[in-house]
KOLBADREN-407113 format. One record per residue: x, y, z of N, C-alpha, C in turn. Coordinates in steps of 0.1 Angstrom, whole numbers, plus 2048, in hexadecimal, padded with zeros to 3 digits. Each point is the difference from the previous one (the first is absolute). Layout:
BEGIN
- X:Y:Z:X:Y:Z:X:Y:Z
...
This chain:
BEGIN
- 3A3:64C:EA7:80E:800:7FD:805:805:7F3
- 80C:801:800:809:80A:7F3:807:7F3:7FA
- 7FF:7FF:7F4:805:7FA:7F7:80B:805:7FC
- 80D:7F9:802:80D:806:7FE:806:7FA:7F4
- 803:80F:7FC:809:800:7EF:80D:7FA:803
- 804:7F9:7F6:811:7FD:802:807:7FF:7F2
- 807:80E:7FE:806:800:7F0:812:7FC:803
- 807:7FB:7F6:80B:803:802:806:80E:7FC
- 80F:806:804:804:80C:7FD:7FD:804:7F4
- 807:7F3:7F6:7FD:805:7F1:7F3:806:7FE
- 7F0:7F7:803:7F8:803:802:7FB:80F:803
- 803:802:80C:7FD:80D:806:808:80D:7F7
- 80F:7FD:7FF:803:80A:7F4:7F9:801:7F4
- 7F9:7F4:7F9:7FB:803:7F4:7F2:807:801
- 7F8:800:80A:7F4:806:804:802:80F:804
- 808:802:809:802:80F:804:809:806:7F7
- 7FD:80D:804:80A:80C:7FC:80D:7FC:809
- 809:809:7FB:80A:7FE:809:803:808:80D
- 7F4:80C:804:802:809:809:7F3:7F4:809
- 7F5:7F9:7F8:7FB:7FA:80A:808:7F5:805
- 807:7F4:7F9:809:7F7:802:809:805:80B
- 805:80C:801:80A:803:80B:7F6:804:80F
- 7F5:806:7FD:7F8:800:810:7FD:7F5:803
- 7F4:7F9:7F5:7FB:7F5:807:808:7F3:801
- 809:7FC:7FC:808:7F7:7FF:80C:803:80A
- 809:808:7FC:806:804:805:803:80B:80E
- 7F5:803:806:7FC:807:80D:806:80D:800
- 7FF:808:7F2:808:80D:7FE:7F2:808:802
- 805:80D:803:7F5:80C:801:802:80C:7F6
- 7F9:804:7FA:801:80B:7FA:800:80D:806
- 806:808:7FC:802:80F:802:7F5:806:808
- 7FD:806:80B:7F6:809:804:7F8:80B:7F6
- 7F5:7FF:7F9:7F6:80B:7F6:806:7FB:7F6
- 803:7F8:7FB:806:7FA:7F1:7F9:7F9:7FB
- 7F7:7F5:80B:7F5:7F7:7F9:7F6:804:7FB
- 7F9:7FB:7F6:7F7:800:7FA:7F1:804:808
- 7FE:7FA:80B:7F4:7FF:806:7FF:80A:80F
- 80A:804:804:804:807:80C:7F5:80C:804
- 7FA:80A:7F5:7F8:808:801:7F4:7FB:7F9
- 7FC:7F5:7FB:7F5:7FD:7FA:7F4:7FE:808
- 7F7:808:7FF:7F4:7FC:80A:7F4:7FF:7F7
- 7FA:7F9:7F4:7F8:7FC:7FC:7FA:7F4:807
- 7F2:801:7FF:7FE:7F2:806:803:7F3:7F6
- 7FD:7F5:809:80A:7F2:7F2:809:7F7:80C
- 803:7F8:7FA:804:7F5:80E:812:7FE:7F8
- 807:7FC:80D:80C:800:7FB:806:7EE:7FD
- 806:7FB:7F8:801:7F1:7FF:810:7FF:803
- 803:7F4:800:811:7FE:801:801:7FF:7F4
- 80B:804:7FB:80A:804:7EF:804:7F0:7FB
- 801:7FA:809:805:7F3:804:7F9:7F5:7FA
- 7F5:801:806:7F5:7F5:7FF:7F0:800:7FF
- 7FF:811:7FF:7F2:805:7FE:7F8:7FF:80E
- 801:7FA:809:7FB:802:80D:7FD:80F:804
- 7ED:801:800:802:80C:80A:800:7FF:80C
- 80A:80E:806:806:800:808:7FB:80C:80B
- 7FF:80C:7F8:7FD:809:808:7F4:807:7F8
- 7F5:80A:806:7F4:809:7FE:803:80A:7FF
- 7FA:80C:7F5:806:80E:802:7FB:804:80E
- 7F1:7FC:805:7FA:804:80C:80A:800:80A
- 80B:7F8:802:80A:7FD:807:80B:80A:7FE
- 804:804:7F5:80A:809:7FD:800:80F:807
- 80B:806:808:7FF:80C:800:811:80B:7FB
- 7FE:808:805:80D:80B:7FF:806:7FF:80B
- 80D:7F7:801:808:801:80D:808:80A:7FE
- 805:802:7F4:807:809:800:811:7FC:7FA
- 803:7F2:806:80C:7F9:7FB:804:802:7F2
- 7F9:800:7F6:803:7FC:7F3:7FE:7F4:7FB
- 7F9:7F4:807:7FC:7F6:7F8:7EF:7FB:805
- 7FA:7F9:7F7:7F4:7FE:804:7FE:7FD:80C
- 7F7:802:809:7FB:7FE:80E:7F5:7F8:803
- 7FC:7F7:804:7F7:7F9:805:7FB:802:80C
- 7F4:800:807:800:7FC:80E:7FD:7F0:806
- 7FA:7FB:7F1:802:7F3:805:801:7F8:7EF
- 7FF:7F0:801:800:7FB:7F7:7EF:7FC:7F9
- 7FE:7FA:7F3:7F4:7FE:7FD:7FA:7F3:809
- 80A:7FA:803:7FB:7F1:80A:80E:7FB:804
- 803:801:80D:80A:7FD:808:805:7EE:7FD
- 7FA:7FC:7FC:805:7F5:7FB:808:7FF:7F2
- 802:80B:7F8:804:802:7F4:80F:807:800
- 800:805:812:80E:80A:801:808:7F2:808
- 80C:7FF:7FB:807:7FC:80D:80D:808:805
- 801:7FE:80C:807:807:805:80F:7FB:809
- 810:807:7FD:808:7FA:809:809:809:806
- 807:7FD:80A:80C:808:803:808:804:7F8
- 806:80E:7FF:80A:802:7F3:80A:807:80A
- 80B:7FC:802:80D:805:804:808:808:7FB
- 7FF:801:7F0:80A:803:7FC:802:811:802
- 80A:807:7FB:7FE:80E:801:806:805:810
- 804:7F6:808:7FF:804:80C:7F5:804:808
- 7F3:7FB:7FA:7F7:806:808:7F9:7EF:801
- 7F1:801:808:7F7:7F7:7FE:7F5:806:7FC
- 7FC:7FA:7F8:7F2:806:7F8:7F7:7F2:7FD
- 7F5:800:7FF:7F7:7F8:7FD:7FE:800:7ED
- 803:7F4:7FB:801:800:7F0:7F1:7FA:7FE
- 7FE:809:7F4:7F1:7F7:7FC:801:7FD:7F3
- 7F8:7F0:7FD:802:7FC:7F2:7F3:7FE:7FF
- 7FF:7FC:7F2:7F2:7F7:7FA:804:7F1:803
- 7F4:7FD:809:7FE:7F0:805:7FE:7F9:7F2
- 7FB:803:7F6:803:7F7:7F5:809:7FB:7F8
- 809:80D:7FE:80C:7FC:7F8:80D:804:808
- 7FE:805:80A:809:804:808:808:80C:7FE
- 7FD:807:7F6:807:811:7FD:802:807:80B
- 80B:806:801:800:80C:808:7FB:80B:7FD
- 7F4:805:809:7F8:80E:7FE:805:80B:804
- 808:800:80E:808:809:80A:7FF:7FD:80E
- 7FC:80D:803:800:7FB:814:7F2:804:802
- 7FB:7FD:810:7F7:804:807:807:808:80A
- 7F9:80C:803:803:807:80D:7F3:805:80B
- 801:800:80A:7F6:801:80A:7FD:812:802
- 804:808:7F3:7FD:80F:802:7F7:805:7F7
- 7F3:7F3:7FC:7F7:807:7F9:7F5:809:804
- 7F8:803:7FA:7F3:806:808:7F6:7F6:806
- 7FC:808:809:7F3:7F8:809:7F4:800:7FB
- 7F9:7FB:804:7EF:7FD:7FC:7FA:80C:7FE
- 808:808:80A:7FA:812:801:807:807:7F5
- 808:7FF:7FA:805:807:7F9:7FD:7FB:7F1
- 800:7F5:7FD:7FE:7FA:7F2:7F2:7F6:801
- 7F6:7FF:7F6:7F9:7F7:800:801:7F3:802
- 80E:7FC:7F9:807:7EF:804:809:7FF:80B
- 803:80A:805:809:805:80B:805:7F2:808
- 808:7FB:803:804:7F5:80B:80C:802:805
- 808:810:7FD:80E:800:808:80A:7FC:7F9
- 7FD:7F6:7F8:80F:7FA:7F7:801:80A:7EF
- 80C:7FD:7FE:801:806:7F3:808:7F5:7F9
- 7FC:7FC:7F4:807:7F5:7F7:805:80B:7F6
- 80A:7FE:800:809:809:7F8:807:7F5:7F6
- 7FA:803:7F1:7FE:7F7:7F5:80A:805:7F5
- 809:7FA:7FA:807:804:7F4:7F6:7FD:7F6
- 800:80E:7F7:7F5:7FF:7F2:806:7F5:7F5
- 80C:7FF:804:802:7F4:7F5:7FB:7F1:805
- 7FB:7FE:80B:7FE:7F5:803:7EE:7FE:7FE
- 7FE:809:7FB:7F0:800:800:7FA:806:7F1
- 7F2:7FF:7FC:7FB:800:7F6:7F5:809:800
- 7FA:80D:7FF:7F3:804:801:7F5:800:7F8
- 7F8:7FB:804:7F1:7FC:7F6:7F8:807:805
- 7FB:80B:7F4:7F9:80B:807:7F0:7F6:7FF
- 7F7:806:80C:7F3:7FF:7FF:7F6:803:7F3
- 7F8:7F8:7FD:7F6:801:7F2:7FA:80B:807
- 7FD:806:7F4:7F7:80F:804:7F0:800:7FE
């Protein structure tokens, strides 16, 4: 079971950078190929920038060519919520941190299959770098 983190808007603004707040709390999107982690390939884990929940692992990360960090799956399905997003004249599936409700990005069904990637699921979690923090694996 996920423990929900509830903060006021003022508390979120104090805790997050302006860009993290815009993305996580305002459902914003960073421009492609500008985020800190779109081409990171080191081993480690990716945590929610809002609450620290571990959301993704480097094993599930792949280069989708889209300009955002892409993952085949979350570290734990319970930690990522989804809902239908009908903004921008499209129908997409939004992904959010289940603990704090922070906007992560969107999930699409054009990811690598098991034959193409060790963690292949056919899904692509397209995540904003501003919504996550990378924690390198200990050497």
